[in-house]
C-alpha positions, 0 to 999 in steps of 0.5 A: 537408482533401480530397486535391484541396484539399491538392493545390491548396494544395501547387501554390499554395505551390510557385508562390509560392516560384518564384525571380524571375530577372528578364528574359532577357538578350539573348544568352540569348533563344531563339525558340520555334522552337529549343525545338520538335521536329525534326518541328515545325521542319520544318513551319515550314521548308517554307513551300510545303506547311506548314500555314499555306500556304493562309492565306497564299494567302487573304491574298494574294487579299484583299490584291489584292481590290477591296472596299467602295464605294470599290472599292480594294484594299490593293495599290491604296494600297500598290503595290510598286515595279516590280522591275528584275530582271523579277520577276513581279507575283505575286512583287512583291505585298505587297513594299511591306509589308517591315518593317512588321510588325516595328514593330507594335504602334505608338502612333498618334493616335486622336481627341484621344489616342494609343493603341497599335494592333496590326497587325490593328487597323491593317488594320481601320482601313484597311478602314473609312477607305480601303475604306469597308467594315466591319472584319473580326471578330477571329480571323476567317479573313479577318483572320488571313489578311491579317495573316499575309500582310502580316507574311510580307513582314517574315519574317527581319527584326529586330523593331524596336519604338521606346520613345519618349516616346509608347510608354514608358507603354504598354510600362510598362503591358504590363511590369507586366501581364507581371509581375503575379500574377493569377488563382486560381493567383496566377501571372504570365507572368514566372514561367513564361516568364522564370524557368522557360523550357526546363523542362516543364509537362504534358510541353511545353517552356516557351518564352520567350514571344517573339511572333516568328511571329504569326499562327501555326499552332498544332498544338493549334488545328489552325488559324492564330491571333493572339497575342491568342488565345494570351494569352487562352488563358494567362489562362484557364489560370491562371483569370484574367479574360480581356479581350475581343479588342482590349482595351487591356490586351491590346494593351499586353501585345502591345507589351511582348512585341514590345519585349521581343523587339527584335532577334529575327527575325520568323518569320511564319507560324510553327508551334508545338505 
């Protein structure tokens, strides 16, 4: 047996002996923000000059831009109530979206059945049905910017995913995916993020995988990216099959992760290493 084959076998053996500690109790849940360096936290705290600032500005412009043959903007349908305090229109822009991102992914009717859709997909539904214009491409600058801008309106609010009769089977499917070993490394999401959070992997602290700040600006990417991009990165890292953007199994996993983070505050747009 070669050295590399032996090393691979040892890694697999170590992974197989990891303890299954179960889901993290509510009192022990930690945002990835708490596990970052002081310098990285400072980037997120300084929203005015932070790395996601330009994406938010792009998102606000898209929110107010009339588009498509219908000639309507997002703000045309989701007009913010006029402030009694005399706030400027700019400060009121998007205020009607307060709390919306905290409830997505959400189960909605699609034809004759119900499916979970995430915030990016809902934005594209509005584009095709209301503005009569083509949807934004997944991971495009426009879709990320508009999603970040909408989610920013819920910053500081608690995540509130309902586990009703319609959502329960999709949450269960996402939970199964989170706990399922897969890929050539035979690892599950839970083995890293439930059982070994706070430890280090390749020099980086392992977070608990709470999606409290998406879309995020990730220093590794040098750009804003979606939760699905991060999930696909993880799957590629364990050498598992990587579903395409928007795949039902990715949305189900998103739904479970948000449900798992219920009660935690939204941080969008967060910054991560």
